N, C-alpha and C positions, 0 to 999 in steps of 0.2 A: 474417538478411538475407532479403528477399522472393525468390521464385523468379526466375531469370533468363529472358530471352526465349528463350534456347537450350534451357532446360528445358521450356518449353511446346512448342517446335517438336519436341523429342525424343519427345513422346508420340505413338507411332505410330498409335494409334486415331483421332487427329484428322486425320491425313493432310495436315498443313500443309507447304507447299513455299515456299522462299524464292525470290522473283523479282527482288528488288532488294537487293544487298548494299552494304556500305559500304567504299569504298576506304580504304587506309591514310591517304591524304592527307586525305580527308574526316573520317575518325574522329579524327585528331589535331586537326582544326580545330574539331570540334563537341563534343568530350568530353575529359575528363581520363583518360588511359589508355584502357581499353575501356568505361568507364562513361559513359553519356550518350546523347543521341538518336541512334538508328541503330545502336548497338552491340548485338551479340548477347548480351553479358553485362550489358546494362542490366536493372535489377530491374523486374519487372512488379508494380505495386501493385494493379491492378484491371483488369477488362475492361469496356469501354463499347461500346455499339452505337448508331450514329447514321447517318441518311441526310441530315443537314443539309449544306448547302454550306459552312457555317462552324460546326462544333460546338465550337470553342475556348472560347466563354464558359461551356460546360457541363462543362468538363473541369478536373481538379484537378492533372494532371501524373502521369506514371508509368503511364498507361493503355496497354493494347493495344486499339486502336480497330478495331471490326469494322463493315463496311458491305457492302451488295450493289451499291453504285455507282449507285443509281437516279438520283441528281442529280449524278453526277460530271461535271465539265467535260470537253468533248470536245477542246478545243484544248490545245496544249502550254502556252501562257501560263496558261490556266485551271487546268491540273493543277499547274503550278509554284506558283501562288498558293495553291491548296488544300493542297498538301504543306507549304509554308512556314508556313501557319497552324497546322498540326498540330505541326510541330517547335517553333514558338514556344510552344505550349501545353504542351510537355513530353511529348507522345506518344512512346512508345518503339518502337511498331510499328504498322503498318497491315495489317489482314487484309481482303482482298477476296473476298467470296463469289462464286465463278464458277459458270456454268451457269444463271444466271437472267438478270440484265441483261447481263452480259458473259460470253462463252465463255471468256475468259482475260484476264489483266491487260493493259490497253491499253498500247501502247508509250510513249505520252506520259506515263502515270502511272509506269511503270517508270523512264523517264529522269529524271523530276522527283524521284522518291524517291532514286535513286542520287546525283543531284547534291546533294540536301539532306542526305544521310546518314541516311535513314530506311529501316529494314528494311520491305520490302513482302512480304507473305505471300499466297499463294493458298489459300483455304479451299474444299475440294471441296463439291459440291452435297450429298453424302451426310452432311456434318457440320453439324448445326444449331449456330447460334451459342451456344445455351444449353449445349451440350456443352463448348465452350471455356470458358465462364464457370464451369461446375461444376469443370472440371479445374483452373483457376487457383485457384478457391476452396479446393479440397482441398490444393493445394500451399501456399497461405497458411496454412491451418489446421494443416498438418503443421509448418510453420516456427514458428508460434506455440507449438505444443505442445513442440517441441524447445527453444525459448527458455525456456518455463516450467520444463521439466524440468531444464535447465541451471541455472536460478536456484535451484530447490529443492535440487539437489545441492550447490550452493555454500553454501546456508544450512546444510545438514547438516554440510558440511566446516567451516564456521565454528564451529558448536556443538561439534563434536568437538575442534577445536583449542583452544577455550576450556576445555573440560573436562579435556583432557590436559596443559594448561600447568602447569608447576611453579611459575613465578614469579607468574602471575596478573596480569601487567602489560600484557597486550594485544599483545605482540610477535608471538606465534604467530598471532593472529587477523589482524593486518596482513599477514603473509606470505601467508595464504590469500586475503585480499581483493585484494592486488596481483596475484596470479596470475589471479584471476577478471577483474579490470578490464582487464588487458592492458598496463598501464603501471606505475603506482606507487601507494602508499598511505602516508600519514604520520599520526602522532598528535602533536599539538602541545599544549603546556600553555596556560593562559589568556593568558600573555604572548606566545605565538607561538613559543616555543622547541621544538625537536624533541625529543620523548620517544623515539619509535621511527620508523624509516623502512624501507620495503622497496620496492626494494633500497636499500642503505645510501647509494648515490650520490644518491638522490632528496632527501636532507636539504638539499642546496644550494638546492632550490627554495623553501624557507621564506622566504628573504630576499626573493625577488621577490613572494611573496604577502603580505608584511608589511602593505602598505597596505590590502588587502582584510580581513585579520584585524583591523586597527585599526578599520576601518569597522564590522565586525560586532560587535566586543566590547561596545559600549554597549547593543546591542539584545538581549542575553541569548540566550535559546533561541528567540526569535521570528523569526529571520532566518537565511537561508543564502545562499550566493553561487555563481555559476557563472562561470568565466573560460574563454571559448571562443577557441581559436586556429585556425590554418589546418588543422592536423592533430592537434589535441589538445583535450580537453574536461576541465576541472578543476572538481570539485565540492568546496565547503567547507561543512561542516555543524558546528554547535556541539554540544558534548558536555556533558551534565549532566542532572539530573532535575527540578530546580525552581530558579527564580530565575536567577542569573547563569550564564554559560557558564564551565565549569571547564576547558575545552580545546576543541580543534577536530580534526575528522577531514578530511583532504584526500585526495581520490581522483582519480587521473589516468586517463583512458580515451582511446582513439583517436577517439571520437565521442560524441554525446549518448547518455545512458543509456536503455535500454529500461525498461519497467515492472518486469520481473523483476530487472534490474540494480539499479534503485532500491530494490527490496525487500531485496536483499542489503546494500546500503549502509545502509538503515534498521536492519536487524538488527545490523550492526556498530556503529552509533551506540548502540543499546541496550546491547550488551555493554561497550563502552568507557566509556559514561557511568556505568555502575555501578562500574566499576573506579576511575574518577576520584573519584566522589562519596563512595565508602565507604573510600577510603584504601588501596586495593591489598590484596595478600594473596590466597591461594587462596579464602578464604571469600567475599570480595567478588566475585571473578571468577565463582564458581559461582552466586552470587545473580543476577548479571547474565545468565548463560546461562539459568538457569531462568526468569527473568522473560521473556526473549525467547522461549523455547520455549513457555511457558504462553500467551503472546500468540498464538503460531501455533495452538495447540490451540483457543483461543477463536474464532479466525478460520476454523476449519474445515479445518486442515491436520494433524490428529492422525496420519494414516497415514504421514506423511513424517518423523516424528521418531524418533531412536534411544532408544526407551523404556528399554532396559536401561542404556545409558550414563548416562541422566539419573537412574536409580534409581527410575523410575516404573512398573515392571512391575505392581505391585498395581492400577494404574489402567487398564491397557491392556484395551480391549474390555470395560469394566465399566460398570455403572450408578453414577454418581457424584452428589455434591452439591457446590454451591459454598458456601463459607464466607467471610464478610467480617468482619474484626476491625478495630476502631479502636484504634490505639496510644494509650498514655497521653499522648504528646506528638506534635507534628508535625515535630520535628527529625529529622535523619537517624539519630541514635543511637537515638532512641525507636522509630523504624520498624524499624531493624535488630534491636532487642531483641524487638519483637513477632514479627518473622519467626522469630527464633531460638527463641522460646517455642513457636510453633506447629509448627515443624520438629521440635522435641524431642518434643512431645506427639503428633505425627502422623507417625511415621516412614514413609518411602516415599510421602509425599503431596506434591503440587506446591504450593509456597508461593512467593508473590512479591508485591511491592508495585509501585505506579505504574501499575496496569492499569485502574483505575476512572476513567472520564473526568472526572467532576465532583469527585473528591477523590483525588488521587494518593497521599495518605498512607495510605489504607486498604490493609490487607494481605489478599490473596485467597488462598484455599486450595481445592484440588480434591481430594476424598477419596472413597473407596468409600461409597456411600449407606448401607450397613448398619452402619457403625462410626463415622460422623462425630460424631453427637450425644454419645456417651460420651467420645470423645477430646476434643471441644471443651470439655466440662466439666472435663477435666483441665487443659487449657490456660488455662482461665479463672481458675485459682488463682494468677495472676501479676499483679504491679503493672504489668507492661509493657502490659497490655491493658485498655481501658476498657469494651469490650462486644463481643459476638459475635452475628451474625445468620447463619442457615443457610437456604439455598434448598431447592427441591424436587428430585426426581430428574431426572437428565439423562444422556445418553450421550456419551462422549468424542468420538464421530465425528459428532455432530449439533450444529452451532454454534447452531441455533435454540433447541434445548432448553437448551443451556449459557447462552445469553443470557437465557432466561427464568429459569433458576435463579439467575443473578447478580442480575437485577432483583429477584427475590423475597428473596434474601439481603439486598440493600440495604434493602428495605422492612422486614424483620425487624430489621435493625440500627438503623434509624431509630426504631422503636418502643422498642428497648432503650435507646438513648441518650436518647430523650425521657423515659423513665421515671426515669432517674437513680438507679436502685435498685441497691445492692450488698448482698451478704449475707456472713455469716461461717460458715465451715465448722466441723466438729466440733472441730478442733484450734485454732480461733481464727483460721485464715487467712482472708484477704479473698477473696471469690468474686464476680467480676463477672458481670452477668447474661448468660445465653445464651438465645437465643430462636430456635426453628425457625419457618419460615413456616407449617408445618402447624398449629402451635399458635395461629395467628391465626384459624383457622377459615376461611381463604380470603378472608374479607371480601367487599367488593363485586366484586373481580376474579373470584371463583369463580362469580359469576352471569353473567359475560360470555362470549360466544363469542370465543375467542382471535383467530381470523382477522378477524372483523368489528371487534373492538376495535382490533386493530393497524391496520386500514385507516382506521378513524375517527381514531386518533391521528396517523397519517401525514398525513391531510388537514388536521387541525386545526393541526399544526405546520409544514405545508409553507411558509408565508410566512417562517419562520425560516431555511429552507434555500435561499432564492433566490440565484442567482449574484451574487457581489459582496458578500454579507453575511458577517459574521464567523462562523466555524464554532463559536465558543464561546457564542453567544447562548443556545442551548438549555441548555447546561451551567450557565451563569450563572443562568438563570431557575429551573432545578431547585434549585440551591443556595439561591437567595433564597426560594423557596417552602418548602423544607425548614426554613429558619430563620424561618419565619412572617413573612416580609417584613422581617427585620432586615438592613439594609444592611451594618453593620459585621461581624456574625457571618458573613454570606455571603462578604464580602471576605476574612476571615481563613481560611475554608475553601478559598477559591480561590487564596489567596496573591497577591491583587492589591489595588490601592488602592480605597477605598470609592467614590471618584468614578467609577472605571472600572465598578464594579458598577452604580452609579446610572445612568450613561450607557447601559449595555447593557440595563437593564430598561426604560428609556424608549424605546429603539429597538425592543425586542421588543413593547412595547405599541402602538407605531405600526404595526409590520408586521402584528400580529395583529388590529388594529382592534377591540380589546376593552379594556374598563377593568379593570385589574388590582386596583382597589379593590373589585370585585364578588367576594364570597366564592364564589359559584357558578362564576365564571370561573376563579378560583384552583383550585378543586377539580377542574374539568375539565382544566385544564392540568397539574396535578400527576399525575392519573391517566394522561394521555397521555404525559407525559415519562417516567414510571416504566415504561411499556410499551416504550419505545425501548431498543435495545441499549445497554448501558452501555459 
């Protein structure tokens, strides 16, 4: 919660004094409890400075407004109208700088503020307005940090709960989520029946939410819902990895979720989706945990993970490489088999699927850079894997280098799959091709300045990221280019209908204002797309 007005007043260095307080009668009339215009416990969301007679059009609500009173009305009626405009705009307090225009707060302003329920403060001449702005900014930053820390702690708690669960059915994860959300958490199956609820009494809520579940079910994984009440905020999110929703997560909270709260819910969705998709059991739960944890590493949160509990100590603070493997099939069983083979060949290495934006069936592994190539060759002797690509070196604490290693592993895998070559080992076993990005000789990208190339790619692809456009245009375009413009093949890779791919490609061509029939344009777009974070 943002700092309260009383927290700002309590900063002794500012020397703020209250000249107009809110009576009990006014506070009840203007606010719910102690929160609202004029209450000392009202949250201060920002500090604004204005000498206008009517600053209301330039305010957003929740501000502590500061003024020297240069254009303050002198009459009681004028002060009353001025204060009423501030209250209507949602101002939580008015600070009057004294010693310049006014030696002290005018009686008419004090009376108007008390009548309207607006806290009036005197700001001493020694206190510059910027000092108050900085003080509030520090309080807001501290509050945001505490909120983020609370969210990361909750994510660690969820991962530990999933790793320590004996049944692997998600019940332990829901208990932690309910504790964090402040109300309840439920896991439903695809039909809307309760699988687990925390607390158990929350299971009765599923009946009331039945219509929302029925509305979401046909939309698969592409839609979520929020049911907002007077004192409760309920979020419903589908569970699954690809295609239809295999269940739903329902989370109840006292109010709208913050960004860190939403991140906690998203992690829970990843954990429970894996549980439902792969049929339960400790192995399925562990896969879900590791996928969520590996996603956190790629996003730059490596320092906040329980490396020992995950079994990833060989990777901690090491130079690593990213490996991408294409399973022999795109179904869940084939993907799980490829994961198992890599996990067996690469002990202590992070392995997960569903993390590559343009192709969720790819299996990603992160392993020590000095041992990955040899271990990958061992993993390649399996019918479960169709090809392996390996990126260059990266550090687990550097998300930029990890993203580059991932992009280069993807490039190496594309060359491997495009060659379609498999060989036979000394004992007659089938060996799928393994290619390191280093073996490509760097190619064109080795001649480019990385920063300049990334800036060029961002500018070229900017039209695809315009507000209101689909987030999957770039992924669809990359899949289409990778398949040499073959609509059906790209649609199969993305798991969507070919008409959907055709429509997205046409929309991308319009936004980019370039002909996709031009091979030069295709080459530029392919290079730009492969430089983006996967």
